[in-house]
PLY file of the C-alpha trace (Angstrom):
ply
format ascii 1.0
element vertex 353
property float x
property float y
property float z
element edge 352
property int vertex1
property int vertex2
end_header
73.16 132.59 173.43
75.99 134.22 171.24
76.74 132.00 167.73
79.89 130.75 167.67
82.38 131.92 164.99
81.81 128.87 162.92
78.49 128.58 162.92
78.56 132.52 161.75
80.89 130.98 158.98
78.89 127.74 158.11
75.91 130.17 157.60
77.74 132.91 155.55
79.07 130.35 152.63
75.55 128.21 152.90
73.65 131.39 151.69
76.45 132.60 149.28
76.59 129.18 147.74
72.80 129.33 147.19
72.88 132.81 145.57
75.90 131.62 143.37
74.17 130.10 141.03
71.90 133.20 140.22
74.84 135.41 139.01
75.00 135.85 135.46
76.93 139.41 135.39
79.50 140.93 137.09
77.14 143.14 139.22
75.46 140.22 140.65
79.12 138.30 141.31
80.37 141.41 143.34
76.62 141.70 144.88
77.64 137.99 146.09
80.35 139.30 148.13
78.59 141.48 150.06
77.92 139.51 152.97
81.38 138.31 153.36
82.47 142.20 153.09
80.37 143.21 155.88
80.80 139.99 158.14
82.02 140.66 161.60
85.58 138.68 162.69
87.98 136.36 160.43
86.18 134.37 157.61
88.22 131.05 159.00
87.58 128.17 161.26
88.69 127.49 164.41
90.17 124.26 164.29
91.68 123.97 167.35
89.12 121.08 168.35
89.55 118.65 165.54
93.50 119.28 165.37
93.19 117.99 169.03
91.22 115.41 168.04
93.57 114.41 165.12
96.95 114.48 166.80
95.57 112.54 170.04
94.32 110.08 168.22
97.58 109.70 166.29
99.60 109.74 169.38
97.93 107.23 171.16
97.58 104.61 167.86
101.55 105.13 167.78
101.95 104.04 171.51
99.61 101.23 170.81
101.66 100.19 167.68
104.96 100.76 169.61
103.84 98.38 172.33
102.55 95.67 170.41
105.37 95.46 168.15
107.72 95.67 171.31
109.53 98.78 170.11
109.62 100.17 173.68
111.56 97.35 175.43
114.07 99.74 175.99
112.15 102.17 178.74
112.17 101.74 182.26
109.85 98.55 183.58
107.98 101.39 186.15
107.14 103.44 182.52
105.83 100.24 180.65
104.04 98.70 183.46
102.22 102.25 184.10
101.29 102.03 180.11
100.08 98.66 180.05
97.97 99.32 183.54
96.71 102.39 181.72
95.74 101.07 178.64
94.74 97.50 179.79
90.83 98.57 179.78
91.33 99.24 175.75
92.00 95.46 175.18
88.81 94.76 176.62
87.11 96.63 173.66
84.74 94.23 171.17
86.80 96.04 168.10
90.07 95.77 169.90
92.13 98.61 171.51
92.61 100.79 168.50
88.61 101.50 167.41
88.17 104.47 169.23
91.48 106.71 168.71
90.60 105.35 164.71
87.36 106.79 164.84
88.84 110.22 167.03
91.88 110.38 164.23
88.81 110.02 161.32
86.04 112.26 162.71
89.64 114.90 163.22
90.88 114.35 159.74
86.91 114.79 158.60
86.07 117.66 160.07
89.81 119.48 158.85
88.71 118.38 155.04
85.41 119.17 154.97
85.97 122.86 156.34
88.74 123.52 154.36
86.45 122.22 151.00
83.31 124.43 152.44
85.50 127.43 152.22
88.36 127.06 149.76
85.46 125.03 146.92
83.08 127.96 147.73
86.48 130.31 146.90
86.96 128.40 143.79
83.38 128.52 142.20
83.01 132.17 142.39
86.68 132.37 140.57
84.96 130.14 137.89
82.37 132.40 137.42
84.38 135.42 137.52
86.66 133.63 134.82
83.67 132.45 132.37
82.33 136.31 132.80
85.56 137.95 131.95
86.07 135.51 128.38
82.62 135.95 127.59
81.97 132.10 128.26
78.96 130.12 128.60
78.95 126.83 130.99
77.31 124.34 129.11
75.38 121.35 131.45
76.10 118.33 130.17
76.29 114.37 131.08
80.11 113.92 131.82
80.43 110.26 130.19
77.84 109.96 127.80
79.51 113.60 126.36
83.24 111.67 125.90
81.46 109.29 124.22
79.76 111.70 121.71
83.24 113.40 121.28
84.30 110.09 120.49
82.42 109.18 117.72
83.93 111.98 115.80
87.57 112.30 116.88
90.23 110.10 118.03
91.34 112.23 120.34
88.66 110.70 122.80
90.09 107.18 122.19
91.57 107.34 125.21
91.86 105.62 128.91
90.88 102.13 128.88
89.31 102.61 132.26
86.83 106.09 132.56
86.35 108.82 130.08
84.39 112.11 130.85
84.00 115.87 129.93
84.37 117.20 133.31
83.66 120.89 132.17
82.03 122.32 129.03
81.63 125.85 127.73
80.30 128.32 124.83
82.08 131.01 123.23
82.53 133.25 120.26
85.65 134.65 118.40
85.95 137.49 116.83
88.83 138.10 114.12
89.54 139.94 111.56
88.98 138.19 109.07
87.01 134.73 110.74
84.67 134.89 113.33
83.57 131.25 115.19
81.59 129.56 117.99
83.59 126.93 119.62
83.16 124.66 122.70
85.77 124.36 125.63
86.43 121.44 127.60
88.18 119.77 129.90
88.76 115.61 129.39
89.66 113.35 131.83
90.64 109.82 130.94
91.86 106.79 133.48
94.11 104.15 132.76
93.95 101.43 134.98
96.76 98.71 135.05
96.14 95.38 137.18
99.38 93.70 137.92
99.84 89.58 139.42
102.98 88.86 141.44
103.18 85.63 143.50
105.25 85.44 147.02
107.62 82.75 148.09
104.94 81.03 149.74
103.59 80.66 145.90
100.17 83.02 146.85
99.22 85.07 144.08
98.55 88.95 144.92
97.07 91.93 142.52
97.48 95.18 142.77
95.40 97.44 140.81
96.28 101.07 139.94
94.42 104.13 138.72
96.09 106.87 136.29
93.87 110.06 135.63
94.89 112.28 133.06
93.83 115.80 131.91
93.35 117.32 128.28
92.21 120.33 127.37
90.83 122.01 124.30
88.22 123.65 121.88
86.11 122.17 119.48
84.72 124.23 116.40
83.79 124.24 112.93
87.12 125.18 110.77
85.70 124.07 107.20
88.79 124.83 105.19
90.27 121.49 105.47
89.59 117.95 106.47
90.92 114.36 107.43
93.76 115.70 108.67
95.60 115.28 111.78
98.64 117.22 113.42
100.07 115.29 116.09
102.27 116.19 118.96
101.23 113.63 121.47
99.65 110.75 119.17
97.07 108.19 119.67
95.46 104.93 118.88
93.15 104.55 115.87
94.77 107.52 114.13
95.47 106.70 110.79
96.41 108.11 107.25
99.09 109.18 104.82
102.19 110.33 106.49
103.32 113.64 105.57
106.28 115.75 106.40
106.97 119.41 105.40
110.29 120.66 104.89
110.58 122.26 107.87
113.10 120.28 110.40
111.79 121.91 113.46
108.02 121.07 112.34
108.87 117.36 111.93
110.48 117.60 115.29
107.29 118.66 117.10
104.50 117.26 115.02
103.26 113.71 113.17
101.06 114.93 110.01
98.53 112.05 108.93
95.87 113.28 106.20
93.41 111.52 103.95
95.52 112.20 101.13
98.89 113.98 100.12
97.03 116.48 98.53
95.21 117.70 101.36
98.28 118.06 102.96
100.04 119.78 100.60
97.23 122.26 99.93
97.00 122.94 103.46
100.64 123.16 105.07
101.54 126.73 103.29
105.06 127.76 104.75
103.02 130.39 106.97
100.90 127.76 108.22
103.84 125.55 108.86
105.57 128.53 110.90
102.28 129.49 112.80
102.00 125.80 113.96
105.51 125.62 114.96
104.82 128.87 117.49
101.62 127.24 118.76
103.55 124.18 119.29
106.36 125.85 121.39
104.03 127.62 124.02
101.67 124.21 124.45
102.32 121.29 125.36
101.33 117.88 123.91
99.25 119.93 121.45
96.75 117.98 118.40
95.07 119.81 115.91
92.23 116.95 114.16
90.15 117.61 111.37
87.67 115.14 111.11
85.85 114.39 107.50
83.24 117.12 108.12
85.74 119.75 108.74
85.75 120.46 112.50
88.46 121.03 114.46
89.22 119.48 117.75
92.66 121.44 119.04
93.60 119.55 122.53
96.88 120.33 124.70
98.09 119.66 127.73
98.08 122.76 130.00
96.18 122.57 133.00
96.13 126.33 132.99
94.74 126.64 129.44
91.09 127.10 130.81
92.21 128.58 134.02
94.14 130.70 136.29
95.33 130.42 139.73
93.01 131.88 141.99
95.48 134.38 143.96
93.31 135.43 146.92
90.23 133.78 148.13
87.08 134.63 151.12
89.60 134.84 153.52
90.73 138.43 152.67
87.33 139.57 151.22
88.15 143.03 149.96
91.28 141.61 148.11
89.01 138.61 146.39
86.31 141.45 145.51
89.36 143.93 143.55
91.10 140.85 142.14
87.37 140.17 140.60
87.03 143.45 139.56
90.30 143.12 137.22
89.62 141.83 133.80
91.18 138.04 134.38
91.94 136.91 130.64
92.81 133.21 129.39
96.02 133.50 127.86
96.51 130.47 126.46
93.17 129.48 125.21
93.23 133.44 123.57
96.88 132.09 122.20
94.97 129.12 120.51
92.04 130.61 119.15
93.77 133.37 117.54
96.24 130.77 115.74
93.36 128.78 114.65
91.69 132.10 113.21
94.90 133.06 111.47
94.87 129.05 109.75
91.55 130.24 108.58
93.04 133.09 106.76
96.31 131.30 105.64
93.80 128.52 104.34
91.19 130.35 102.94
91.08 130.81 99.06
89.06 134.07 99.46
92.26 135.79 100.81
0 1
1 2
2 3
3 4
4 5
5 6
6 7
7 8
8 9
9 10
10 11
11 12
12 13
13 14
14 15
15 16
16 17
17 18
18 19
19 20
20 21
21 22
22 23
23 24
24 25
25 26
26 27
27 28
28 29
29 30
30 31
31 32
32 33
33 34
34 35
35 36
36 37
37 38
38 39
39 40
40 41
41 42
42 43
43 44
44 45
45 46
46 47
47 48
48 49
49 50
50 51
51 52
52 53
53 54
54 55
55 56
56 57
57 58
58 59
59 60
60 61
61 62
62 63
63 64
64 65
65 66
66 67
67 68
68 69
69 70
70 71
71 72
72 73
73 74
74 75
75 76
76 77
77 78
78 79
79 80
80 81
81 82
82 83
83 84
84 85
85 86
86 87
87 88
88 89
89 90
90 91
91 92
92 93
93 94
94 95
95 96
96 97
97 98
98 99
99 100
100 101
101 102
102 103
103 104
104 105
105 106
106 107
107 108
108 109
109 110
110 111
111 112
112 113
113 114
114 115
115 116
116 117
117 118
118 119
119 120
120 121
121 122
122 123
123 124
124 125
125 126
126 127
127 128
128 129
129 130
130 131
131 132
132 133
133 134
134 135
135 136
136 137
137 138
138 139
139 140
140 141
141 142
142 143
143 144
144 145
145 146
146 147
147 148
148 149
149 150
150 151
151 152
152 153
153 154
154 155
155 156
156 157
157 158
158 159
159 160
160 161
161 162
162 163
163 164
164 165
165 166
166 167
167 168
168 169
169 170
170 171
171 172
172 173
173 174
174 175
175 176
176 177
177 178
178 179
179 180
180 181
181 182
182 183
183 184
184 185
185 186
186 187
187 188
188 189
189 190
190 191
191 192
192 193
193 194
194 195
195 196
196 197
197 198
198 199
199 200
200 201
201 202
202 203
203 204
204 205
205 206
206 207
207 208
208 209
209 210
210 211
211 212
212 213
213 214
214 215
215 216
216 217
217 218
218 219
219 220
220 221
221 222
222 223
223 224
224 225
225 226
226 227
227 228
228 229
229 230
230 231
231 232
232 233
233 234
234 235
235 236
236 237
237 238
238 239
239 240
240 241
241 242
242 243
243 244
244 245
245 246
246 247
247 248
248 249
249 250
250 251
251 252
252 253
253 254
254 255
255 256
256 257
257 258
258 259
259 260
260 261
261 262
262 263
263 264
264 265
265 266
266 267
267 268
268 269
269 270
270 271
271 272
272 273
273 274
274 275
275 276
276 277
277 278
278 279
279 280
280 281
281 282
282 283
283 284
284 285
285 286
286 287
287 288
288 289
289 290
290 291
291 292
292 293
293 294
294 295
295 296
296 297
297 298
298 299
299 300
300 301
301 302
302 303
303 304
304 305
305 306
306 307
307 308
308 309
309 310
310 311
311 312
312 313
313 314
314 315
315 316
316 317
317 318
318 319
319 320
320 321
321 322
322 323
323 324
324 325
325 326
326 327
327 328
328 329
329 330
330 331
331 332
332 333
333 334
334 335
335 336
336 337
337 338
338 339
339 340
340 341
341 342
342 343
343 344
344 345
345 346
346 347
347 348
348 349
349 350
350 351
351 352
């Protein structure tokens, strides 16, 4: 008996997903796509039945709602009587007339979403692995909420979100500059604000509504060493304190607020070349913060979602085009810009240069 294309796609994706953790270089990444390249038929799901289930369920649900709401009174009596006769057995169901069609619609939507996630999720994972390899990054396993608490003990930047904080993604990298080199950790910081409001209706009944707002900040942590106890902020946060310091540049003052452990720390750090370098960085990245803690470790964060990512241009549906893209070098331009800026700050503040 011939296997359907959907079954074959499932088998292909399952095998590739199992092989992905073993990919540790570009050649093994390219080899991962060999089954997709030799796949006979389209690498996509035939979603005819899930779509039919979803649409049919929604249509019947809409008819039931219109009947119960008396929205179809304009139809001829013969049509209304026919609909009521046709749907009358549904009203004898234990869970009501809606239940089978809610289930039918739910199954259809679940199949559509799960198939989409299966195919696109694998393509995203392969693309993420490609970005790691092209940018010499090594993913670091971590406990997301525990790592956020660890970072919070060192930096005020992570004192955000009144409901939840997590490091959703963490990598280790190395930057080699002309005068300095340094290791760094690249991260995705996810925090959630919870807001609860209570209202009272005309009958005096209270209603509580809770919303959750999700935010992400992206950045790097590294050992800087040439200054400490200094915050350069374009997106302030609670808890950050210090002596407010302002350089002569009006443009810089519009972009950043400076809080330092002392005026001497700030005046020593903010040479004209440093001010200019930071202005350029602030113009190209959104909500840029640089926090140098008392140990001289720098945490640089931004709001740009493409700081550690580049949109995937193609997927497994076109395996040959996907392989061609994977064979190209895909750099992270905003990360590179930030690392270059940090290197230049080291050069400008290193007393040996």
